[in-house]
TORGULO-446196 format. One record per residue (C-alpha): x, y, z; residue in one letter. Coordinates in Angstrom, 2 decimals, padded with zeros to 5 digits. Example, Ala and Ser with C-alpha at 12.3 -4.5 7.8 and 13.67 -1.06 7.14 Angstrom:
xx=012.30 | yy=-004.50 | zz=007.80 | type=A
xx=013.67 | yy=-001.06 | zz=007.14 | type=S
***
This chain:
xx=-018.38 | yy=013.90 | zz=013.40 | type=X
xx=-014.97 | yy=013.81 | zz=015.02 | type=X
xx=-016.26 | yy=012.53 | zz=018.38 | type=X
xx=-018.37 | yy=009.84 | zz=016.75 | type=X
xx=-015.48 | yy=008.61 | zz=014.64 | type=X
xx=-013.13 | yy=008.65 | zz=017.60 | type=X
xx=-015.44 | yy=006.59 | zz=019.80 | type=X
xx=-016.12 | yy=004.14 | zz=016.99 | type=X
xx=-012.45 | yy=003.56 | zz=016.23 | type=X
xx=-011.07 | yy=003.40 | zz=019.76 | type=X
xx=-013.86 | yy=001.91 | zz=021.85 | type=X
xx=-015.50 | yy=-000.57 | zz=019.48 | type=X
xx=-012.66 | yy=-003.08 | zz=019.77 | type=X
xx=-012.81 | yy=-003.00 | zz=023.58 | type=X
xx=-016.60 | yy=-003.36 | zz=023.47 | type=X
xx=-016.42 | yy=-006.38 | zz=021.16 | type=X
xx=-013.83 | yy=-008.07 | zz=023.37 | type=X
xx=-015.93 | yy=-007.50 | zz=026.48 | type=X
xx=-019.09 | yy=-008.86 | zz=024.85 | type=X
xx=-017.23 | yy=-011.87 | zz=023.51 | type=X
xx=-015.70 | yy=-012.74 | zz=026.87 | type=X
xx=-019.03 | yy=-012.44 | zz=028.70 | type=X
xx=-020.86 | yy=-014.60 | zz=026.15 | type=X
xx=-018.10 | yy=-017.21 | zz=026.24 | type=X
xx=-018.37 | yy=-017.59 | zz=030.01 | type=X
xx=-022.14 | yy=-018.04 | zz=029.80 | type=X
xx=-022.44 | yy=-020.16 | zz=026.67 | type=X
xx=-020.54 | yy=-023.36 | zz=027.48 | type=X
xx=-020.31 | yy=-023.26 | zz=031.28 | type=X
xx=-024.09 | yy=-023.07 | zz=031.73 | type=X
xx=-024.54 | yy=-026.03 | zz=029.40 | type=X
xx=-021.95 | yy=-028.10 | zz=031.27 | type=X
xx=-023.62 | yy=-027.31 | zz=034.59 | type=X
xx=-026.94 | yy=-028.65 | zz=033.29 | type=X
xx=-025.27 | yy=-031.80 | zz=032.00 | type=X
xx=-023.67 | yy=-032.35 | zz=035.41 | type=X
xx=-027.06 | yy=-032.00 | zz=037.12 | type=X
xx=-028.51 | yy=-034.64 | zz=034.77 | type=X
xx=-025.68 | yy=-037.08 | zz=035.43 | type=X
xx=-024.35 | yy=-036.90 | zz=031.88 | type=X
xx=-021.04 | yy=-035.41 | zz=032.99 | type=X
xx=-018.90 | yy=-036.34 | zz=035.95 | type=X
xx=-015.62 | yy=-035.33 | zz=037.51 | type=X
xx=-012.56 | yy=-037.58 | zz=037.66 | type=X
xx=-013.30 | yy=-039.60 | zz=034.57 | type=X
xx=-011.25 | yy=-039.82 | zz=031.39 | type=X
xx=-010.72 | yy=-036.87 | zz=029.04 | type=X
xx=-008.65 | yy=-036.26 | zz=025.92 | type=X
xx=-007.34 | yy=-033.18 | zz=024.13 | type=X
xx=-006.11 | yy=-032.33 | zz=020.66 | type=X
xx=-005.62 | yy=-029.19 | zz=018.61 | type=X
xx=-006.00 | yy=-027.96 | zz=015.06 | type=X
xx=-005.00 | yy=-024.89 | zz=013.09 | type=X
xx=-007.35 | yy=-021.95 | zz=012.55 | type=X
xx=-006.85 | yy=-019.59 | zz=009.61 | type=X
xx=-007.38 | yy=-015.89 | zz=010.18 | type=X
xx=-010.18 | yy=-014.24 | zz=008.22 | type=X
xx=-007.74 | yy=-011.53 | zz=007.14 | type=X
xx=-005.94 | yy=-011.91 | zz=003.81 | type=X
xx=-002.52 | yy=-013.53 | zz=003.82 | type=X
xx=000.17 | yy=-010.91 | zz=003.24 | type=X
xx=003.87 | yy=-011.03 | zz=002.58 | type=X
xx=006.11 | yy=-008.55 | zz=004.38 | type=X
xx=005.78 | yy=-005.71 | zz=001.88 | type=X
xx=002.05 | yy=-006.31 | zz=001.72 | type=X
xx=001.87 | yy=-006.05 | zz=005.51 | type=X
xx=003.58 | yy=-002.66 | zz=005.64 | type=X
xx=001.46 | yy=-001.25 | zz=002.79 | type=X
xx=-001.80 | yy=-002.41 | zz=004.37 | type=X
xx=-000.68 | yy=-001.21 | zz=007.79 | type=X
xx=-000.13 | yy=002.29 | zz=006.45 | type=X
xx=-003.42 | yy=002.11 | zz=004.51 | type=X
xx=-005.34 | yy=001.20 | zz=007.66 | type=X
xx=-003.84 | yy=004.10 | zz=009.61 | type=X
xx=-004.56 | yy=006.54 | zz=006.77 | type=X
xx=-008.17 | yy=005.35 | zz=006.43 | type=X
xx=-008.80 | yy=005.76 | zz=010.16 | type=X
xx=-007.29 | yy=009.24 | zz=010.19 | type=X
xx=-009.22 | yy=010.22 | zz=007.04 | type=X
xx=-012.45 | yy=009.25 | zz=008.80 | type=X
xx=-011.77 | yy=011.51 | zz=011.78 | type=X
xx=-009.49 | yy=014.32 | zz=010.60 | type=X
xx=-009.56 | yy=014.54 | zz=006.78 | type=X
xx=-008.52 | yy=018.20 | zz=006.59 | type=X
xx=-005.50 | yy=017.67 | zz=008.83 | type=X
xx=-004.44 | yy=014.61 | zz=006.84 | type=X
xx=-004.57 | yy=016.43 | zz=003.50 | type=X
xx=-001.93 | yy=018.84 | zz=004.78 | type=X
xx=000.45 | yy=015.99 | zz=005.66 | type=X
xx=000.53 | yy=013.92 | zz=002.45 | type=X
xx=001.52 | yy=014.37 | zz=-001.17 | type=X
xx=-000.31 | yy=013.27 | zz=-004.31 | type=X
xx=001.97 | yy=010.22 | zz=-004.61 | type=X
xx=000.44 | yy=008.86 | zz=-001.41 | type=X
xx=-002.97 | yy=008.50 | zz=-003.07 | type=X
xx=-001.48 | yy=006.40 | zz=-005.87 | type=X
xx=000.56 | yy=004.32 | zz=-003.43 | type=X
xx=-001.96 | yy=003.76 | zz=-000.61 | type=X
xx=-005.34 | yy=004.42 | zz=-002.20 | type=X
xx=-005.82 | yy=000.96 | zz=-003.77 | type=X
xx=-005.48 | yy=-002.29 | zz=-001.88 | type=X
xx=-002.16 | yy=-004.10 | zz=-001.96 | type=X
xx=-003.51 | yy=-007.00 | zz=-004.05 | type=X
xx=-003.88 | yy=-004.57 | zz=-006.96 | type=X
xx=-000.17 | yy=-003.65 | zz=-006.73 | type=X
xx=002.22 | yy=-004.51 | zz=-009.53 | type=X
xx=005.47 | yy=-004.93 | zz=-007.66 | type=X
xx=008.68 | yy=-004.09 | zz=-009.54 | type=X
xx=010.66 | yy=-007.11 | zz=-010.71 | type=X
xx=014.12 | yy=-005.58 | zz=-010.35 | type=X
xx=015.66 | yy=-005.89 | zz=-006.90 | type=X
xx=016.83 | yy=-002.30 | zz=-006.81 | type=X
xx=013.38 | yy=-000.98 | zz=-007.68 | type=X
xx=011.79 | yy=-003.22 | zz=-005.02 | type=X
xx=014.35 | yy=-002.02 | zz=-002.49 | type=X
xx=013.51 | yy=001.59 | zz=-003.39 | type=X
xx=009.78 | yy=000.94 | zz=-002.96 | type=X
xx=010.29 | yy=-000.58 | zz=000.48 | type=X
xx=012.39 | yy=002.41 | zz=001.49 | type=X
xx=009.77 | yy=004.90 | zz=000.26 | type=X
xx=007.03 | yy=003.09 | zz=002.19 | type=X
xx=009.22 | yy=003.13 | zz=005.29 | type=X
xx=009.91 | yy=006.85 | zz=004.94 | type=X
xx=006.20 | yy=007.57 | zz=004.52 | type=X
xx=005.37 | yy=005.60 | zz=007.66 | type=X
xx=008.01 | yy=007.37 | zz=009.71 | type=X
xx=006.77 | yy=010.73 | zz=008.39 | type=X
xx=003.19 | yy=009.99 | zz=009.43 | type=X
xx=004.23 | yy=008.81 | zz=012.89 | type=X
xx=006.38 | yy=011.92 | zz=013.27 | type=X
xx=003.68 | yy=014.45 | zz=012.40 | type=X
xx=001.18 | yy=012.67 | zz=014.64 | type=X
xx=003.57 | yy=013.22 | zz=017.56 | type=X
xx=003.73 | yy=016.98 | zz=016.91 | type=X
xx=001.94 | yy=019.26 | zz=019.33 | type=X
xx=-000.04 | yy=020.73 | zz=016.42 | type=X
xx=-001.62 | yy=017.36 | zz=015.59 | type=X
xx=-004.93 | yy=016.36 | zz=017.23 | type=X
xx=-004.07 | yy=014.49 | zz=020.43 | type=X
xx=-006.62 | yy=011.75 | zz=019.83 | type=X
xx=-004.80 | yy=010.51 | zz=016.71 | type=X
xx=-002.19 | yy=008.84 | zz=018.92 | type=X
xx=-004.90 | yy=006.62 | zz=020.41 | type=X
xx=-006.24 | yy=005.24 | zz=017.14 | type=X
xx=-005.77 | yy=001.43 | zz=016.87 | type=X
xx=-004.41 | yy=001.76 | zz=013.33 | type=X
xx=-001.76 | yy=004.26 | zz=014.44 | type=X
xx=-000.63 | yy=002.03 | zz=017.29 | type=X
xx=-000.34 | yy=-000.96 | zz=014.94 | type=X
xx=001.60 | yy=001.23 | zz=012.50 | type=X
xx=004.08 | yy=002.06 | zz=015.25 | type=X
xx=004.54 | yy=-001.63 | zz=016.16 | type=X
xx=004.88 | yy=-002.84 | zz=012.57 | type=X
xx=007.44 | yy=-000.16 | zz=011.73 | type=X
xx=009.53 | yy=-001.22 | zz=014.73 | type=X
xx=009.40 | yy=-004.82 | zz=013.51 | type=X
xx=010.00 | yy=-004.18 | zz=009.80 | type=X
xx=012.29 | yy=-001.12 | zz=009.71 | type=X
xx=015.03 | yy=000.62 | zz=011.65 | type=X
xx=016.90 | yy=003.91 | zz=011.38 | type=X
xx=020.63 | yy=004.04 | zz=010.80 | type=X
xx=022.25 | yy=007.47 | zz=010.51 | type=X
xx=018.78 | yy=008.90 | zz=009.81 | type=X
xx=018.41 | yy=006.48 | zz=006.90 | type=X
xx=015.43 | yy=004.10 | zz=006.73 | type=X
xx=016.57 | yy=000.46 | zz=006.58 | type=X
xx=014.53 | yy=-002.67 | zz=005.82 | type=X
xx=015.16 | yy=-005.42 | zz=008.35 | type=X
xx=016.67 | yy=-008.60 | zz=006.93 | type=X
xx=015.14 | yy=-011.96 | zz=007.77 | type=X
xx=017.63 | yy=-012.76 | zz=010.52 | type=X
xx=016.89 | yy=-009.48 | zz=012.29 | type=X
xx=013.14 | yy=-009.94 | zz=012.70 | type=X
xx=011.34 | yy=-010.51 | zz=016.03 | type=X
xx=010.26 | yy=-014.04 | zz=017.04 | type=X
xx=007.06 | yy=-015.46 | zz=015.54 | type=X
xx=005.18 | yy=-015.12 | zz=018.83 | type=X
xx=005.53 | yy=-011.32 | zz=018.53 | type=X
xx=005.63 | yy=-010.79 | zz=014.77 | type=X
xx=002.50 | yy=-009.08 | zz=013.38 | type=X
xx=001.40 | yy=-010.74 | zz=010.14 | type=X
xx=-001.49 | yy=-008.45 | zz=009.17 | type=X
xx=-002.75 | yy=-005.09 | zz=010.48 | type=X
xx=-006.33 | yy=-006.34 | zz=010.22 | type=X
xx=-005.83 | yy=-009.12 | zz=012.78 | type=X
xx=-003.04 | yy=-008.03 | zz=015.08 | type=X
xx=-003.20 | yy=-011.16 | zz=017.26 | type=X
xx=-002.88 | yy=-013.65 | zz=014.39 | type=X
xx=000.50 | yy=-015.36 | zz=014.21 | type=X
xx=002.29 | yy=-017.56 | zz=011.68 | type=X
xx=003.41 | yy=-021.10 | zz=012.43 | type=X
xx=004.72 | yy=-024.18 | zz=010.67 | type=X
xx=003.82 | yy=-027.52 | zz=012.25 | type=X
xx=004.97 | yy=-030.57 | zz=010.37 | type=X
xx=003.70 | yy=-030.05 | zz=006.79 | type=X
xx=001.26 | yy=-027.24 | zz=007.54 | type=X
xx=001.97 | yy=-023.52 | zz=007.55 | type=X
xx=-000.75 | yy=-021.08 | zz=008.51 | type=X
xx=-001.43 | yy=-017.61 | zz=009.87 | type=X
xx=-004.03 | yy=-017.34 | zz=012.59 | type=X
xx=-004.74 | yy=-019.33 | zz=015.72 | type=X
xx=-004.83 | yy=-022.78 | zz=017.28 | type=X
xx=-007.86 | yy=-024.28 | zz=019.01 | type=X
xx=-007.55 | yy=-026.97 | zz=021.69 | type=X
xx=-010.65 | yy=-029.11 | zz=022.31 | type=X
xx=-011.00 | yy=-031.29 | zz=025.41 | type=X
xx=-013.75 | yy=-033.89 | zz=025.70 | type=X
xx=-014.82 | yy=-036.72 | zz=027.97 | type=X
xx=-014.20 | yy=-040.25 | zz=026.71 | type=X
xx=-015.85 | yy=-042.55 | zz=029.26 | type=X
xx=-017.87 | yy=-045.37 | zz=027.74 | type=X
xx=-020.88 | yy=-044.97 | zz=030.05 | type=X
xx=-021.57 | yy=-041.28 | zz=029.24 | type=X
xx=-021.77 | yy=-039.22 | zz=026.03 | type=X
xx=-018.56 | yy=-037.64 | zz=024.80 | type=X
xx=-019.00 | yy=-034.00 | zz=025.80 | type=X
xx=-016.59 | yy=-031.16 | zz=025.05 | type=X
xx=-015.67 | yy=-029.75 | zz=028.45 | type=X
xx=-013.15 | yy=-027.08 | zz=027.55 | type=X
xx=-012.11 | yy=-024.90 | zz=024.62 | type=X
xx=-008.84 | yy=-022.96 | zz=024.52 | type=X
xx=-007.96 | yy=-020.68 | zz=021.62 | type=X
xx=-004.40 | yy=-019.39 | zz=021.38 | type=X
xx=-002.26 | yy=-017.63 | zz=018.82 | type=X
xx=-000.73 | yy=-020.04 | zz=016.33 | type=X
xx=002.74 | yy=-019.51 | zz=017.79 | type=X
xx=001.77 | yy=-020.94 | zz=021.20 | type=X
xx=003.13 | yy=-024.45 | zz=021.67 | type=X
xx=000.69 | yy=-027.18 | zz=022.70 | type=X
xx=002.73 | yy=-028.07 | zz=025.79 | type=X
xx=002.19 | yy=-024.56 | zz=027.16 | type=X
xx=-001.60 | yy=-025.00 | zz=027.13 | type=X
xx=-001.82 | yy=-028.02 | zz=029.46 | type=X
xx=-001.75 | yy=-026.01 | zz=032.69 | type=X
xx=-004.37 | yy=-023.60 | zz=031.29 | type=X
xx=-006.70 | yy=-026.49 | zz=030.43 | type=X
xx=-006.38 | yy=-028.01 | zz=033.90 | type=X
xx=-007.00 | yy=-024.71 | zz=035.66 | type=X
xx=-010.15 | yy=-024.06 | zz=033.65 | type=X
xx=-011.42 | yy=-027.60 | zz=034.25 | type=X
xx=-010.74 | yy=-027.16 | zz=037.98 | type=X
xx=-012.93 | yy=-024.02 | zz=038.02 | type=X
xx=-015.74 | yy=-026.05 | zz=036.44 | type=X
xx=-015.17 | yy=-028.97 | zz=038.85 | type=X
xx=-014.60 | yy=-031.22 | zz=035.85 | type=X
xx=-011.01 | yy=-032.37 | zz=036.35 | type=X
xx=-010.28 | yy=-035.83 | zz=034.91 | type=X
xx=-008.38 | yy=-038.61 | zz=036.64 | type=X
xx=-006.66 | yy=-039.47 | zz=033.35 | type=X
xx=-005.97 | yy=-036.94 | zz=030.62 | type=X
xx=-004.95 | yy=-038.39 | zz=027.22 | type=X
xx=-002.88 | yy=-036.20 | zz=024.91 | type=X
xx=-000.38 | yy=-036.59 | zz=022.07 | type=X
xx=003.36 | yy=-036.00 | zz=022.31 | type=X
xx=003.10 | yy=-032.27 | zz=021.55 | type=X
xx=001.44 | yy=-031.72 | zz=024.95 | type=X
xx=003.87 | yy=-033.89 | zz=026.88 | type=X
xx=006.86 | yy=-032.84 | zz=028.92 | type=X
xx=008.26 | yy=-033.98 | zz=032.24 | type=X
xx=007.32 | yy=-030.65 | zz=033.81 | type=X
xx=003.70 | yy=-031.04 | zz=032.68 | type=X
xx=003.54 | yy=-034.63 | zz=033.97 | type=X
xx=004.81 | yy=-033.60 | zz=037.40 | type=X
xx=002.65 | yy=-030.46 | zz=037.61 | type=X
xx=-000.50 | yy=-032.33 | zz=036.56 | type=X
xx=000.00 | yy=-034.93 | zz=039.27 | type=X
xx=001.05 | yy=-032.56 | zz=042.06 | type=X
xx=-001.38 | yy=-029.70 | zz=041.37 | type=X
xx=-004.51 | yy=-031.57 | zz=040.27 | type=X
xx=-003.92 | yy=-035.32 | zz=040.86 | type=X
xx=-004.19 | yy=-035.93 | zz=037.09 | type=X
xx=-002.35 | yy=-038.70 | zz=035.31 | type=X
xx=-001.22 | yy=-037.07 | zz=032.07 | type=X
xx=-001.27 | yy=-039.93 | zz=029.59 | type=X
xx=000.87 | yy=-039.51 | zz=026.51 | type=X
xx=004.09 | yy=-040.55 | zz=024.86 | type=X
xx=007.12 | yy=-038.71 | zz=026.15 | type=X
xx=010.03 | yy=-037.91 | zz=023.84 | type=X
xx=012.20 | yy=-041.05 | zz=023.61 | type=X
xx=015.94 | yy=-041.14 | zz=024.22 | type=X
xx=017.43 | yy=-040.02 | zz=020.90 | type=X
xx=021.10 | yy=-040.70 | zz=021.70 | type=X
xx=022.92 | yy=-042.93 | zz=019.25 | type=X
xx=023.50 | yy=-045.48 | zz=022.01 | type=X
xx=019.76 | yy=-045.79 | zz=022.65 | type=X
xx=018.92 | yy=-045.92 | zz=018.95 | type=X
xx=021.48 | yy=-048.68 | zz=018.35 | type=X
xx=020.03 | yy=-050.59 | zz=021.30 | type=X
xx=023.45 | yy=-052.01 | zz=022.06 | type=X
xx=025.48 | yy=-049.06 | zz=023.33 | type=X
xx=025.76 | yy=-047.67 | zz=026.83 | type=X
xx=022.79 | yy=-045.30 | zz=026.99 | type=X
xx=022.03 | yy=-043.28 | zz=030.11 | type=X
xx=019.81 | yy=-046.06 | zz=031.45 | type=X
xx=022.91 | yy=-048.27 | zz=031.74 | type=X
xx=024.48 | yy=-045.96 | zz=034.36 | type=X
xx=023.85 | yy=-046.17 | zz=038.12 | type=X
xx=023.21 | yy=-042.78 | zz=039.73 | type=X
xx=023.93 | yy=-042.15 | zz=043.40 | type=X
xx=021.98 | yy=-038.96 | zz=044.09 | type=X
xx=023.22 | yy=-038.57 | zz=047.67 | type=X
xx=026.91 | yy=-038.91 | zz=046.82 | type=X
xx=026.40 | yy=-037.07 | zz=043.49 | type=X
xx=028.29 | yy=-039.67 | zz=041.53 | type=X
xx=027.52 | yy=-041.92 | zz=038.57 | type=X
xx=028.94 | yy=-045.41 | zz=037.97 | type=X
xx=029.32 | yy=-046.66 | zz=034.41 | type=X
xx=028.56 | yy=-050.25 | zz=033.26 | type=X
xx=032.31 | yy=-051.02 | zz=033.45 | type=X
xx=032.42 | yy=-050.06 | zz=037.13 | type=X
xx=034.15 | yy=-046.68 | zz=036.86 | type=X
xx=032.91 | yy=-043.71 | zz=038.90 | type=X
xx=032.43 | yy=-040.17 | zz=037.60 | type=X
xx=034.84 | yy=-037.45 | zz=038.66 | type=X
xx=032.66 | yy=-034.38 | zz=038.06 | type=X
xx=029.05 | yy=-033.49 | zz=038.98 | type=X
xx=028.10 | yy=-029.95 | zz=037.97 | type=X
xx=024.57 | yy=-028.44 | zz=038.04 | type=X
xx=023.93 | yy=-026.22 | zz=035.02 | type=X
xx=021.10 | yy=-024.35 | zz=033.35 | type=X
xx=020.17 | yy=-024.43 | zz=029.66 | type=X
xx=019.42 | yy=-021.27 | zz=027.69 | type=X
xx=015.74 | yy=-022.25 | zz=027.90 | type=X
xx=015.91 | yy=-022.13 | zz=031.70 | type=X
xx=015.87 | yy=-025.92 | zz=032.23 | type=X
xx=018.19 | yy=-027.24 | zz=034.95 | type=X
xx=020.39 | yy=-030.25 | zz=034.33 | type=X
xx=023.48 | yy=-031.94 | zz=035.74 | type=X
xx=026.66 | yy=-032.30 | zz=033.72 | type=X
xx=028.61 | yy=-035.47 | zz=034.60 | type=X
xx=032.14 | yy=-036.33 | zz=033.45 | type=X
xx=034.24 | yy=-039.48 | zz=033.76 | type=X
xx=037.99 | yy=-039.68 | zz=034.11 | type=X
xx=039.77 | yy=-039.34 | zz=030.78 | type=X
xx=042.38 | yy=-042.01 | zz=031.59 | type=X
xx=039.70 | yy=-044.54 | zz=032.57 | type=X
xx=037.73 | yy=-043.98 | zz=029.37 | type=X
xx=040.71 | yy=-044.03 | zz=027.00 | type=X
xx=041.86 | yy=-047.39 | zz=028.41 | type=X
xx=038.34 | yy=-048.90 | zz=028.45 | type=X
xx=037.71 | yy=-051.87 | zz=026.13 | type=X
xx=034.02 | yy=-050.86 | zz=025.80 | type=X
xx=034.76 | yy=-047.31 | zz=024.64 | type=X
xx=033.37 | yy=-047.92 | zz=021.12 | type=X
xx=029.87 | yy=-048.68 | zz=022.49 | type=X
xx=030.00 | yy=-045.89 | zz=025.06 | type=X
xx=031.22 | yy=-042.73 | zz=023.32 | type=X
xx=032.30 | yy=-041.48 | zz=019.91 | type=X
xx=034.57 | yy=-038.80 | zz=021.28 | type=X
xx=038.08 | yy=-039.07 | zz=019.87 | type=X
xx=039.56 | yy=-037.64 | zz=023.04 | type=X
xx=038.45 | yy=-037.18 | zz=026.62 | type=X
xx=036.16 | yy=-039.17 | zz=028.85 | type=X
xx=032.44 | yy=-039.92 | zz=028.59 | type=X
xx=030.09 | yy=-037.12 | zz=029.54 | type=X
xx=026.36 | yy=-037.39 | zz=030.26 | type=X
xx=023.62 | yy=-034.89 | zz=031.03 | type=X
xx=020.83 | yy=-035.81 | zz=033.45 | type=X
xx=017.84 | yy=-033.92 | zz=034.80 | type=X
xx=017.41 | yy=-033.30 | zz=038.53 | type=X
xx=016.40 | yy=-036.42 | zz=040.45 | type=X
xx=012.61 | yy=-036.05 | zz=040.41 | type=X
xx=012.48 | yy=-035.18 | zz=036.71 | type=X
xx=014.97 | yy=-037.91 | zz=035.79 | type=X
xx=013.04 | yy=-040.61 | zz=037.63 | type=X
xx=009.68 | yy=-039.49 | zz=036.24 | type=X
xx=011.12 | yy=-039.46 | zz=032.71 | type=X
xx=012.55 | yy=-042.97 | zz=032.97 | type=X
xx=009.28 | yy=-044.23 | zz=034.43 | type=X
xx=007.26 | yy=-042.60 | zz=031.63 | type=X
xx=009.53 | yy=-044.00 | zz=028.91 | type=X
xx=009.25 | yy=-047.47 | zz=030.40 | type=X
xx=005.46 | yy=-047.18 | zz=030.78 | type=X
xx=004.83 | yy=-046.22 | zz=027.17 | type=X
xx=006.50 | yy=-049.42 | zz=025.96 | type=X
xx=004.13 | yy=-051.69 | zz=027.87 | type=X
xx=001.16 | yy=-053.43 | zz=026.27 | type=X
xx=-001.11 | yy=-052.09 | zz=029.02 | type=X
xx=-000.30 | yy=-048.49 | zz=028.14 | type=X
xx=-000.62 | yy=-049.08 | zz=024.40 | type=X
xx=-004.07 | yy=-050.58 | zz=024.92 | type=X
xx=-005.26 | yy=-047.75 | zz=027.16 | type=X
xx=-003.75 | yy=-045.07 | zz=024.90 | type=X
xx=-005.90 | yy=-046.14 | zz=021.95 | type=X
xx=-008.69 | yy=-044.05 | zz=023.46 | type=X
xx=-006.81 | yy=-040.86 | zz=022.58 | type=X
xx=-007.36 | yy=-041.26 | zz=018.84 | type=X
xx=-011.09 | yy=-040.60 | zz=019.25 | type=X
xx=-010.46 | yy=-036.88 | zz=019.66 | type=X
xx=-009.34 | yy=-036.75 | zz=016.04 | type=X
xx=-012.91 | yy=-037.56 | zz=015.05 | type=X
xx=-014.09 | yy=-034.58 | zz=017.08 | type=X
xx=-011.60 | yy=-032.31 | zz=015.32 | type=X
xx=-012.77 | yy=-033.72 | zz=011.97 | type=X
xx=-016.41 | yy=-033.03 | zz=012.83 | type=X
xx=-015.66 | yy=-029.47 | zz=013.94 | type=X
xx=-013.67 | yy=-028.74 | zz=010.79 | type=X
xx=-015.60 | yy=-030.70 | zz=008.18 | type=X
xx=-019.19 | yy=-030.26 | zz=009.32 | type=X
xx=-019.06 | yy=-026.96 | zz=011.20 | type=X
xx=-016.36 | yy=-025.05 | zz=009.26 | type=X
xx=-014.10 | yy=-024.36 | zz=012.23 | type=X
xx=-010.94 | yy=-024.23 | zz=010.12 | type=X
xx=-011.32 | yy=-020.56 | zz=009.16 | type=X
xx=-012.22 | yy=-017.90 | zz=011.68 | type=X
xx=-015.23 | yy=-015.80 | zz=010.79 | type=X
xx=-014.05 | yy=-012.89 | zz=012.90 | type=X
xx=-010.97 | yy=-010.81 | zz=013.59 | type=X
xx=-009.11 | yy=-011.07 | zz=016.87 | type=X
xx=-008.54 | yy=-013.76 | zz=019.45 | type=X
xx=-011.55 | yy=-013.00 | zz=021.65 | type=X
xx=-014.19 | yy=-013.26 | zz=018.94 | type=X
xx=-012.44 | yy=-016.21 | zz=017.28 | type=X
xx=-012.59 | yy=-017.99 | zz=020.63 | type=X
xx=-016.29 | yy=-017.17 | zz=020.92 | type=X
xx=-016.86 | yy=-018.87 | zz=017.56 | type=X
xx=-015.05 | yy=-021.98 | zz=018.84 | type=X
xx=-017.09 | yy=-022.04 | zz=022.04 | type=X
xx=-020.33 | yy=-021.73 | zz=020.06 | type=X
xx=-019.20 | yy=-024.58 | zz=017.80 | type=X
xx=-018.39 | yy=-026.76 | zz=020.80 | type=X
xx=-021.79 | yy=-026.00 | zz=022.34 | type=X
xx=-023.56 | yy=-027.01 | zz=019.13 | type=X
xx=-021.60 | yy=-030.28 | zz=019.00 | type=X
xx=-022.48 | yy=-031.01 | zz=022.63 | type=X
xx=-026.20 | yy=-030.51 | zz=022.00 | type=X
xx=-026.09 | yy=-032.80 | zz=018.99 | type=X
xx=-024.22 | yy=-035.49 | zz=020.92 | type=X
xx=-026.43 | yy=-035.40 | zz=024.01 | type=X
xx=-029.62 | yy=-035.54 | zz=021.94 | type=X
xx=-028.22 | yy=-038.52 | zz=020.03 | type=X
xx=-027.21 | yy=-040.21 | zz=023.30 | type=X
xx=-030.66 | yy=-039.75 | zz=024.85 | type=X
xx=-032.20 | yy=-041.21 | zz=021.68 | type=X
xx=-030.00 | yy=-044.28 | zz=021.97 | type=X
xx=-027.71 | yy=-043.40 | zz=019.07 | type=X
xx=-024.13 | yy=-044.42 | zz=019.90 | type=X
xx=-021.02 | yy=-043.08 | zz=018.13 | type=X
xx=-020.41 | yy=-044.94 | zz=014.89 | type=X
xx=-017.24 | yy=-046.85 | zz=014.16 | type=X
xx=-014.96 | yy=-045.09 | zz=011.70 | type=X
xx=-015.94 | yy=-046.12 | zz=008.20 | type=X
xx=-013.47 | yy=-048.10 | zz=006.11 | type=X
xx=-013.58 | yy=-048.38 | zz=002.35 | type=X
xx=-013.82 | yy=-051.81 | zz=000.79 | type=X
xx=-010.43 | yy=-051.37 | zz=-000.85 | type=X
xx=-008.78 | yy=-050.46 | zz=002.48 | type=X
xx=-010.42 | yy=-053.49 | zz=004.07 | type=X
xx=-008.61 | yy=-055.75 | zz=001.60 | type=X
xx=-005.32 | yy=-055.05 | zz=003.39 | type=X
xx=-006.51 | yy=-056.59 | zz=006.66 | type=X
xx=-008.21 | yy=-059.45 | zz=004.83 | type=X
xx=-005.13 | yy=-060.32 | zz=002.76 | type=X
***
């Protein structure tokens, strides 16, 4: 009984991950290989990528709900394997507190009573972790997944001060990329993006968008929700390189764009990353009449900058941001700036000279080139192709229920996304071979009145 329960609890998660990863490698890659052999898929064409939120199958919990359910999971796993040992470690109050699920709780309304409840839960969790560490406790209890999650959650939610259990305040919590939201899906993370807040994952779909071939999903990346889109670009390109399906042009939205990604895509894979880069947000650029950074002449060899009024900088200092990004801090002479007749359109500083921050030469030049390119009519016309990926996301979510994961954990959630992508590819290729082309987005008669007016 004990051995069976132990193997089930500890090894089943590893087994599921292994099976999921093996199936994922076979499911989509084999299909793409067949499409390449039939001439339906080619390298160095055009591809586009977009992402959407994925909700975890686990129930949404607030912080107190998370700690209660974390302790419940650990207790249930221990009760399955070592019930007699567990009975000696708990009191009757534990059965009232952790027997029912959290959603049947009636939380106290008074702050002091709620504070007391949180403290009692914290003390119970520390007690359980303590007795598990004793030499008299079965050694295998330390290896249970529920016990390990209990240890992590208690580190994140509580701390000890003078042997007193303290509840962490909001400003003292770990970052979202590390913060466990539910013990039943340890890898799910919480994120707010524009108007949406969700707990779970993010899926990134990449598809071909050449007019002479069907639009086939070539790559699927599933990440925790806290992973930024820009951090996924290199992963997408590496996976496409392994499949020999790298595009010549890769169309993405602004969330995937950064100067580093543009440079890396070109240098590592000869890919033109097509997207809108963050515009210059300085007040001079917004006013379109002040002296923005584009108005200054930079001499990279002499490490000086000349302003539109002909004055030369007096300081050139390389620095590093807290994020690790390098930049150059440039200062102009205070006397020159204070006596300048154009000061009002150059700086709003009440004292001192103008200062500017520029990226290292390669990054600065690539950024200025990208900002200029995205204003051209040629780019705007070519970039229209990116919007088609939104229809793919809509199909995956609306027709194939991709929005909510059916499984727990990143590996099996990713397998669901790969299976969904494979199904969409089959449907699209069959339609293509039957002469059915993608339909134009439907427009209601009322919406059409706007263009006709």
